N, C-alpha and C positions, 0 to 999 in steps of 0.2 A: 870591100863590102858593097853590095848593091844599094841603090838609093832606097829601095823598099824591098827587103828580102822576103822570101817565102815564110821565114820564121822570125820576123822582126820582133825582137824583145820577148819571144816565147821562152819559157823555161822548159828545158828538155833534159830528161834523164837518159844518159847514154851508157848502156852496159855492154861490155865486151870490146871496149875501144882499144885495148891492147892487142887485139887479134889481127887477123890478116887484112881486113878491110876497115878496121876501126879508125885508123888515122885519117884515111880519106873521108870517112863519114864525119868525123869531128871537124875537119877542115871545111866541109860543105855546110854543115849546120851553122858554124860560126860565120862563114862567109855570107850566109843568108840571114844573119842578124840574130841567131839564137844565143841564149845564155845557157851553157851546158854544164851539167854536173856529171862528171866522168866517174863511173863506178868501176872498181876493181878490188879483188881480194887483197892486192898489194898496192897500197897507195903510191909507193915510189915508182912503180911501173906506170900508173896513171899519170903521175907528174911528168915522167919522162916522155910519155906519148904527147902530152900537151906541149911540152917544150919543143919536141921535134916536129910536130905537125903545124904549129901555129906561129905566125910572125909575132914578134914581141909587142907590136902595136895593138893586137887583138887578144893577146893571151889572157887578159883579165876577164874575158868573157867565158872562160872555162875554169872549173875548179875540180880537183880530185876529191873523192870520198871513198874510204875503205869500206867495202861491204862484200860479204860472202853470201851470194844469193841462194845458196843451198840452205841458208838459215833464215827463217821467216823474220826473226827480230832484226837481222841485219838489213833486210829489204825495208822493213817498217822504219828503221832509223834513217836510212838513206832518203826515203820519201819525206819524213819529218824534217830532216835537215834542209832539203830543197824548199819546202814550204816555209820553214822558219826564216831562212836567209834570203829567199828570193820571192816569197809571197804566194806561190802557186806552182802547179805542174801542168803545163800545156801538152806535153807529149812525152812518150817513152819510146825509145829506140833500143831494141834488145837484140844484141849480137852475141850474147853470152853463150859459152859452151864450146869446148874444143871437139874436133872430129874424132871418129873412131874408125879403125881399120875394118876390113871385111871379117865377118864371123860366120862360119859354116854352121847352120842350125843343128845338124846331127852331132856336132862336137861342142855345142854351146852349153852353158849352164844358166841357172836362174840369175846368177850374178852378172852374166854377160847382158842380160836384159835389164837388170836393175841399174847398171852403170849409166846407160844413156837416158834412162828415165830420171835418174837423179840429176844428171848433168843438164838435160834440156827441159824436161817437163816440170820438175820441182823449181828450177830457177825461173822459168817463165811464169809459173803459178805465183811464187812469192812476190815477185816484182809487179806483176799485173794486178794482183789483188790489193797490194799496198797502195799502188798508184790509183787504182780505181776508186778506192775509198776516199782518197783525197780529192779526186776529180769530181766526185758526185756531190760534194758539199761546197764546191767553189763556184762563183758566178761565171757566166760567160764573159769573155773579153768583149769590149765594144765592137760591134759589127761582125763578130765571129758566128759561124754556123754550128760549130762544135765547141764543147768546153774541155775536151780532152781527146787526144789521139794516142793509140797504142799500136805499134808495129813491131812484130817479132819475126826474125829471120828463120826460115826453115829450109827444107832442101827438096830437090826433085824426088828423092827416094821416099818422101812422105806420100807420094801419089803413085809412083811406079818404081819400086826399089831395084837398084842395080844389084848384080850378083853379090851375095854375101852381105847385103845391106838391109836385110829384113828387120833386124832389131833396131838399128839406127833409124830406119824409115818408120817403124812403129812409134818410136819416141817422137819423131818430128811430126807424124800424123796426129798425135795427141795434142801437140802444141797448136797445129792448125785448128783442131776442134775447139780448143780453149779460146782462140781468137774469134772463131765464129760464134761461140756461145756468148762471149762478152758483147759482141756486136748485136746479136739478136735480143739479148736480155735488156740491153740499155740503149736501144736505138731511139727511144723517146726521151732519154736523159741527156742527149747531146754527146754521147761517147761514141767514138769511131775506133774500131779495131780491125786490123788486117794482118795477114801473114805474107811476107815476101818469100816466095819459093824460088830458091836459087838453083840454077844449073851449075855448070862449071865456072870457076873464077880463076883468072890468070894472075894470082898473087905471086909474090917473089918466092921462087923455089918450085913452083908448079911445073916447071919444065922437066923436072925429074920424073914425073909420072904421066904427063900429057904428051901426046904426039905433037909435032909442030903444027899440024892442021887443027887439032883440037884446041891447042893453046891460043891460036889465032882466033878461033871461033868463040872462045870463052869470054865472059864479061870481065871487064877490068874493075879493080876496086873502085875507081872513080865513077864508073857507070852504076855500080851498086849503090854508092853513096848518093848519087843524084836522085835515084828512085826513093831511097830511104828518106831523104830530106823532103821531097815532095809529099810522101805519105805522112810525114810528121807535121806537116803544115796544114793550116785551115783551108788552103786551096784544094786539098784532097778530100774535103768533108763529104763530097758526094760518092766517095768510094768507101763502102762499109761492109764488113763481113765478107771480104774477098780474099781468095788465094791468088795473089798477084805473081804470075810467072815471069821470071827474068832469066831468059836463056840466051841473050845477046844474039850471036850469029849461029848458034846451034839450031839445027833444023831436024835432026834425027830423033 
């Protein structure tokens, strides 16, 4: 751990840590001094991620909590648990939601639209609103410029959908708008909210559908984690209401 980390003693809610870049993000947040509540529908998976990602000497800085973010009361309970046990919430890092394959619009159904809305928009809404309510009533930490940061991961298809990705992109675009709305509505309240818009990510198994050239150009999980950690810290307080593109070495 660094002598003075980006997130030194900050309390951070991390959703989606059991996914493709979650372990790298958890590792980076703890390395930079964060105290992390790891949210998952399956607490045993969150515990396994903590055990696999962190050295035993720092493992006490992370704790698992079971929450299904499609259920508003679960998000509220997760936030209440963090406040009750750790005193406050300094940041939310939201990676929740699994991907969807291409869907051709002429063959799609209303359910095909509702699935990504439930997976991405509803989960972003429940966690964001529950955390925002807690952040708005807590004091600033000494010397901090913001009293709470929220960063949610979206995708390049939210701005320019790849073929077959219109429904996926529409859901991710709604999450972008949610983050922009939080930033604008609460800019005078010390709340910072941004979306991290990802291009390709070279996670384990990505070689099955990326060309070697595209795989080399894609961001690594560690690169994603470094940006998320910065955006979750008070050092990023000057970045608010932004759609932060992370395309690594992709230039097309």
